[in-house]
C-alpha positions, 0 to 999 in steps of 0.5 A: 634468601642469600644472593647468588654469587657473581661469576667473573666469566660472564663479564668477559667479552668474546673478542674471538667471535666475529659478527656476520650481520653485515653479510646477512643484510647484504644477502637479504638486500640481494634477495629483495632486489631479485624479488622486485625484478621478478615482480616487475616482469610478472606485473608489467604493463602491456599496451594493446597493439593497435590494429591497422586497417588495410588501405587501398592505394588510390591511383590517378590516371591522366588521359591525353586527348592526343592519344586515340585510345585515351580519346575514345575512352574520354568519349565513352565516359561522356556518353550518358546513353552508353550501355542503355536502351534508347527510349524507342526500343524500351518497352514497359515491363509490367509484372502482376506480382509487383504492380500496386493497385490501391483499393480507392483507385477510380473512386471519386469523392462526392457529396451525399444528398441531404436528407430532410429532417422529419418533423417530430411527431407528438407522442401520446401521454399515457399517464397524467398527474391525475390518473392512477398508476397503481391498482387500487389496494384493498383496505386491511381489515381492522382488528381489535386493538389491545392495550399494551400491558403495563411494565414496571421498572424494578431495581434488582439487588445483588446477593449481598444487598438482598440479605439486608433488604428486598430483592427488587424495588419498584421505580415508578415514573422513570423512563429508562429505555436501556436498563441493561446498560445502567448499573450502580455500585452502592455502599451501605452504612451500618444504619442501613442508609446508602452512603455512596452510589457510583454509576457503572454505566450511563443512560442516553439522557442525563435527566434519567440518570439524575432520577435513577441516582435520586431513587437509588440514594433514597433506598433503605436497608436493615441496619447491621452492627457487624459491618460499618460499610458494605458494598453491593450492586444494583441493576435495573429490569423491566417487568410486565405485570401478569394479566389475569 
């Protein structure tokens, strides 16, 4: 792209044009000073005017005893009973409204007579250690004692294990008090033996848990050639034998 040719007119200085920036600066300075003076009058500090209390002038009067009027005034000031009633002429003024009469007026504190302590009279004992307090209770008629029905602990197999063996197996000689809290998850091998028996709950006695674990691992199921390991659950339940 070709460069733009330079013109000689842009290089000529305008000597005829006068610069008026100094006058502008002077006018701005005057406006600023006027604004500052205005702000000084607007925001000037006005001190509160202190209020003077009215004072009463004090006069000192000098009395001359040689003056009869001043002497009479001096005697009048020295007389203490001036303008007061004498003790003989004064009468006691009593007002029923202003009289204060306390309720204990006229009372005297005196000691009361001592009352002799009465001797403690022995109280009769209504009950003794040998006396029967409660009435006799009639004896309950003894009925025929029936022997408790025998209960058997059984191991209940899940549906997966019931296909390869019995649905329930008797567990003799194990005293399990809470069978619902104990459960085993077992893994059965292809030959029908139990490979692993994991307890899902614990009984209150460690010996009972050992007996249950030994009885569960001793169980045998039918062999299977399809699955090498099959998992299932074994729970426990007490069953009462039916009476004839």
